[in-house]
DORONU-308004 format. One record per residue (C-alpha): residue number from 0; residue in three letters; x, y, z. Coordinates in nm, 2 decimals. Layout:
<r><resi>NUM</resi><resn>ala</resn><px>X</px><py>Y</py><pz>Z</pz></r>
...
//
This chain:
<r><resi>0</resi><resn>met</resn><px>-0.35</px><py>-0.75</py><pz>2.71</pz></r>
<r><resi>1</resi><resn>ser</resn><px>-0.51</px><py>-1.09</py><pz>2.65</pz></r>
<r><resi>2</resi><resn>leu</resn><px>-0.51</px><py>-1.25</py><pz>2.31</pz></r>
<r><resi>3</resi><resn>ala</resn><px>-0.89</px><py>-1.23</py><pz>2.28</pz></r>
<r><resi>4</resi><resn>val</resn><px>-0.88</px><py>-0.86</py><pz>2.35</pz></r>
<r><resi>5</resi><resn>his</resn><px>-0.60</px><py>-0.80</py><pz>2.11</pz></r>
<r><resi>6</resi><resn>asp</resn><px>-0.78</px><py>-0.99</py><pz>1.84</pz></r>
<r><resi>7</resi><resn>ala</resn><px>-1.10</px><py>-0.80</py><pz>1.90</pz></r>
<r><resi>8</resi><resn>leu</resn><px>-0.91</px><py>-0.47</py><pz>1.87</pz></r>
<r><resi>9</resi><resn>val</resn><px>-0.75</px><py>-0.58</py><pz>1.55</pz></r>
<r><resi>10</resi><resn>ile</resn><px>-1.09</px><py>-0.67</py><pz>1.40</pz></r>
<r><resi>11</resi><resn>leu</resn><px>-1.25</px><py>-0.35</py><pz>1.53</pz></r>
<r><resi>12</resi><resn>thr</resn><px>-0.96</px><py>-0.15</py><pz>1.39</pz></r>
<r><resi>13</resi><resn>gly</resn><px>-1.00</px><py>-0.31</py><pz>1.05</pz></r>
<r><resi>14</resi><resn>leu</resn><px>-1.37</px><py>-0.25</py><pz>1.04</pz></r>
<r><resi>15</resi><resn>leu</resn><px>-1.33</px><py>0.11</py><pz>1.15</pz></r>
<r><resi>16</resi><resn>val</resn><px>-1.05</px><py>0.18</py><pz>0.89</pz></r>
<r><resi>17</resi><resn>gly</resn><px>-1.27</px><py>0.02</py><pz>0.62</pz></r>
<r><resi>18</resi><resn>leu</resn><px>-1.57</px><py>0.23</py><pz>0.71</pz></r>
<r><resi>19</resi><resn>leu</resn><px>-1.37</px><py>0.55</py><pz>0.74</pz></r>
<r><resi>20</resi><resn>ser</resn><px>-1.19</px><py>0.50</py><pz>0.41</pz></r>
<r><resi>21</resi><resn>gly</resn><px>-1.51</px><py>0.41</py><pz>0.23</pz></r>
<r><resi>22</resi><resn>val</resn><px>-1.69</px><py>0.72</py><pz>0.37</pz></r>
<r><resi>23</resi><resn>met</resn><px>-1.40</px><py>0.95</py><pz>0.30</pz></r>
<r><resi>24</resi><resn>gly</resn><px>-1.31</px><py>0.80</py><pz>-0.04</pz></r>
<r><resi>25</resi><resn>ile</resn><px>-0.95</px><py>0.73</py><pz>0.05</pz></r>
<r><resi>26</resi><resn>gly</resn><px>-0.73</px><py>0.43</py><pz>0.05</pz></r>
<r><resi>27</resi><resn>gly</resn><px>-0.73</px><py>0.24</py><pz>0.38</pz></r>
<r><resi>28</resi><resn>gly</resn><px>-0.36</px><py>0.23</py><pz>0.40</pz></r>
<r><resi>29</resi><resn>ile</resn><px>-0.33</px><py>0.60</py><pz>0.48</pz></r>
<r><resi>30</resi><resn>leu</resn><px>-0.52</px><py>0.52</py><pz>0.80</pz></r>
<r><resi>31</resi><resn>leu</resn><px>-0.41</px><py>0.16</py><pz>0.86</pz></r>
<r><resi>32</resi><resn>val</resn><px>-0.03</px><py>0.20</py><pz>0.84</pz></r>
<r><resi>33</resi><resn>pro</resn><px>-0.01</px><py>0.46</py><pz>1.12</pz></r>
<r><resi>34</resi><resn>val</resn><px>-0.25</px><py>0.25</py><pz>1.33</pz></r>
<r><resi>35</resi><resn>met</resn><px>-0.03</px><py>-0.05</py><pz>1.29</pz></r>
<r><resi>36</resi><resn>val</resn><px>0.29</px><py>0.14</py><pz>1.37</pz></r>
<r><resi>37</resi><resn>leu</resn><px>0.16</px><py>0.35</py><pz>1.66</pz></r>
<r><resi>38</resi><resn>gly</resn><px>-0.12</px><py>0.13</py><pz>1.80</pz></r>
<r><resi>39</resi><resn>phe</resn><px>0.01</px><py>-0.22</py><pz>1.74</pz></r>
<r><resi>40</resi><resn>gly</resn><px>0.39</px><py>-0.17</py><pz>1.74</pz></r>
<r><resi>41</resi><resn>phe</resn><px>0.46</px><py>-0.28</py><pz>1.39</pz></r>
<r><resi>42</resi><resn>gly</resn><px>0.78</px><py>-0.15</py><pz>1.22</pz></r>
<r><resi>43</resi><resn>gln</resn><px>0.72</px><py>0.11</py><pz>0.95</pz></r>
<r><resi>44</resi><resn>gln</resn><px>0.82</px><py>-0.12</py><pz>0.66</pz></r>
<r><resi>45</resi><resn>val</resn><px>0.63</px><py>-0.42</py><pz>0.80</pz></r>
<r><resi>46</resi><resn>ala</resn><px>0.32</px><py>-0.21</py><pz>0.83</pz></r>
<r><resi>47</resi><resn>gln</resn><px>0.35</px><py>-0.08</py><pz>0.48</pz></r>
<r><resi>48</resi><resn>gly</resn><px>0.41</px><py>-0.43</py><pz>0.34</pz></r>
<r><resi>49</resi><resn>thr</resn><px>0.12</px><py>-0.58</py><pz>0.54</pz></r>
<r><resi>50</resi><resn>ser</resn><px>-0.11</px><py>-0.30</py><pz>0.41</pz></r>
<r><resi>51</resi><resn>leu</resn><px>0.00</px><py>-0.37</py><pz>0.05</pz></r>
<r><resi>52</resi><resn>ala</resn><px>-0.05</px><py>-0.74</py><pz>0.09</pz></r>
<r><resi>53</resi><resn>ala</resn><px>-0.40</px><py>-0.69</py><pz>0.22</pz></r>
<r><resi>54</resi><resn>ile</resn><px>-0.49</px><py>-0.51</py><pz>-0.10</pz></r>
<r><resi>55</resi><resn>val</resn><px>-0.40</px><py>-0.80</py><pz>-0.33</pz></r>
<r><resi>56</resi><resn>pro</resn><px>-0.72</px><py>-1.01</py><pz>-0.29</pz></r>
<r><resi>57</resi><resn>thr</resn><px>-0.95</px><py>-0.71</py><pz>-0.33</pz></r>
<r><resi>58</resi><resn>ser</resn><px>-0.76</px><py>-0.59</py><pz>-0.63</pz></r>
<r><resi>59</resi><resn>val</resn><px>-0.76</px><py>-0.92</py><pz>-0.80</pz></r>
<r><resi>60</resi><resn>val</resn><px>-1.14</px><py>-0.97</py><pz>-0.75</pz></r>
<r><resi>61</resi><resn>gly</resn><px>-1.21</px><py>-0.61</py><pz>-0.85</pz></r>
<r><resi>62</resi><resn>ala</resn><px>-1.01</px><py>-0.64</py><pz>-1.17</pz></r>
<r><resi>63</resi><resn>tyr</resn><px>-1.17</px><py>-0.97</py><pz>-1.26</pz></r>
<r><resi>64</resi><resn>val</resn><px>-1.53</px><py>-0.83</py><pz>-1.20</pz></r>
<r><resi>65</resi><resn>his</resn><px>-1.46</px><py>-0.51</py><pz>-1.40</pz></r>
<r><resi>66</resi><resn>asp</resn><px>-1.29</px><py>-0.71</py><pz>-1.68</pz></r>
<r><resi>67</resi><resn>arg</resn><px>-1.60</px><py>-0.94</py><pz>-1.70</pz></r>
<r><resi>68</resi><resn>ala</resn><px>-1.82</px><py>-0.63</py><pz>-1.72</pz></r>
<r><resi>69</resi><resn>gly</resn><px>-1.61</px><py>-0.49</py><pz>-2.01</pz></r>
<r><resi>70</resi><resn>asn</resn><px>-1.47</px><py>-0.21</py><pz>-1.80</pz></r>
<r><resi>71</resi><resn>val</resn><px>-1.10</px><py>-0.28</py><pz>-1.85</pz></r>
<r><resi>72</resi><resn>asp</resn><px>-0.90</px><py>-0.15</py><pz>-2.14</pz></r>
<r><resi>73</resi><resn>arg</resn><px>-0.65</px><py>-0.44</py><pz>-2.17</pz></r>
<r><resi>74</resi><resn>ala</resn><px>-0.42</px><py>-0.26</py><pz>-2.41</pz></r>
<r><resi>75</resi><resn>ala</resn><px>-0.39</px><py>0.03</py><pz>-2.17</pz></r>
<r><resi>76</resi><resn>ala</resn><px>-0.33</px><py>-0.21</py><pz>-1.88</pz></r>
<r><resi>77</resi><resn>ala</resn><px>-0.06</px><py>-0.38</py><pz>-2.07</pz></r>
<r><resi>78</resi><resn>trp</resn><px>0.12</px><py>-0.05</py><pz>-2.12</pz></r>
<r><resi>79</resi><resn>val</resn><px>0.07</px><py>0.07</py><pz>-1.76</pz></r>
<r><resi>80</resi><resn>ala</resn><px>0.17</px><py>-0.25</py><pz>-1.58</pz></r>
<r><resi>81</resi><resn>pro</resn><px>0.54</px><py>-0.26</py><pz>-1.66</pz></r>
<r><resi>82</resi><resn>ser</resn><px>0.59</px><py>0.10</py><pz>-1.54</pz></r>
<r><resi>83</resi><resn>thr</resn><px>0.41</px><py>0.03</py><pz>-1.21</pz></r>
<r><resi>84</resi><resn>arg</resn><px>0.64</px><py>-0.27</py><pz>-1.16</pz></r>
<r><resi>85</resi><resn>arg</resn><px>0.94</px><py>-0.05</py><pz>-1.23</pz></r>
<r><resi>86</resi><resn>ala</resn><px>0.83</px><py>0.22</py><pz>-0.99</pz></r>
<r><resi>87</resi><resn>ser</resn><px>0.75</px><py>-0.03</py><pz>-0.71</pz></r>
<r><resi>88</resi><resn>cys</resn><px>1.11</px><py>-0.16</py><pz>-0.73</pz></r>
<r><resi>89</resi><resn>ser</resn><px>1.26</px><py>0.19</py><pz>-0.68</pz></r>
<r><resi>90</resi><resn>pro</resn><px>1.47</px><py>0.27</py><pz>-0.37</pz></r>
<r><resi>91</resi><resn>ala</resn><px>1.20</px><py>0.51</py><pz>-0.24</pz></r>
<r><resi>92</resi><resn>ser</resn><px>0.92</px><py>0.25</py><pz>-0.25</pz></r>
<r><resi>93</resi><resn>ser</resn><px>1.14</px><py>-0.03</py><pz>-0.10</pz></r>
<r><resi>94</resi><resn>gly</resn><px>1.23</px><py>0.16</py><pz>0.21</pz></r>
<r><resi>95</resi><resn>arg</resn><px>1.60</px><py>0.18</py><pz>0.12</pz></r>
<r><resi>96</resi><resn>ser</resn><px>1.77</px><py>0.50</py><pz>0.18</pz></r>
<r><resi>97</resi><resn>ser</resn><px>1.87</px><py>0.71</py><pz>-0.12</pz></r>
<r><resi>98</resi><resn>ser</resn><px>2.23</px><py>0.64</py><pz>-0.02</pz></r>
<r><resi>99</resi><resn>ser</resn><px>2.18</px><py>0.28</py><pz>-0.14</pz></r>
<r><resi>100</resi><resn>ala</resn><px>2.08</px><py>0.40</py><pz>-0.48</pz></r>
<r><resi>101</resi><resn>pro</resn><px>2.34</px><py>0.38</py><pz>-0.76</pz></r>
<r><resi>102</resi><resn>thr</resn><px>2.56</px><py>0.69</py><pz>-0.78</pz></r>
<r><resi>103</resi><resn>gly</resn><px>2.43</px><py>0.94</py><pz>-1.03</pz></r>
<r><resi>104</resi><resn>ser</resn><px>2.07</px><py>0.85</py><pz>-1.00</pz></r>
<r><resi>105</resi><resn>gly</resn><px>1.81</px><py>1.09</py><pz>-0.89</pz></r>
<r><resi>106</resi><resn>pro</resn><px>1.81</px><py>1.47</py><pz>-0.84</pz></r>
<r><resi>107</resi><resn>val</resn><px>2.11</px><py>1.65</py><pz>-0.72</pz></r>
<r><resi>108</resi><resn>ala</resn><px>2.09</px><py>1.95</py><pz>-0.48</pz></r>
<r><resi>109</resi><resn>val</resn><px>2.29</px><py>2.25</py><pz>-0.59</pz></r>
<r><resi>110</resi><resn>arg</resn><px>2.39</px><py>2.53</py><pz>-0.36</pz></r>
<r><resi>111</resi><resn>lys</resn><px>2.43</px><py>2.89</py><pz>-0.49</pz></r>
//
């Protein structure tokens, strides 16, 4: 596949994912990550990281616009932000297996 065709497919995929996610009211990553893995040969973790990185500019601009309009509860955001950082550093979200988590962390399965 030529570079021009590949680039056109990437752009078309982005437009289609954006349209579908907007129409269905879902996050684009739920569509984009499988397309990157199955359609473009990305590894799972690279696809997830790329999808998350693509959200950053939109999130920053959206937060700024809503803050300027008075639609952000800064006190609530200050309380929520540290917990989201903590959750994003967990073994489950980093792609590490649970076996790399410290011993004694997480639920334990018990057989009867």
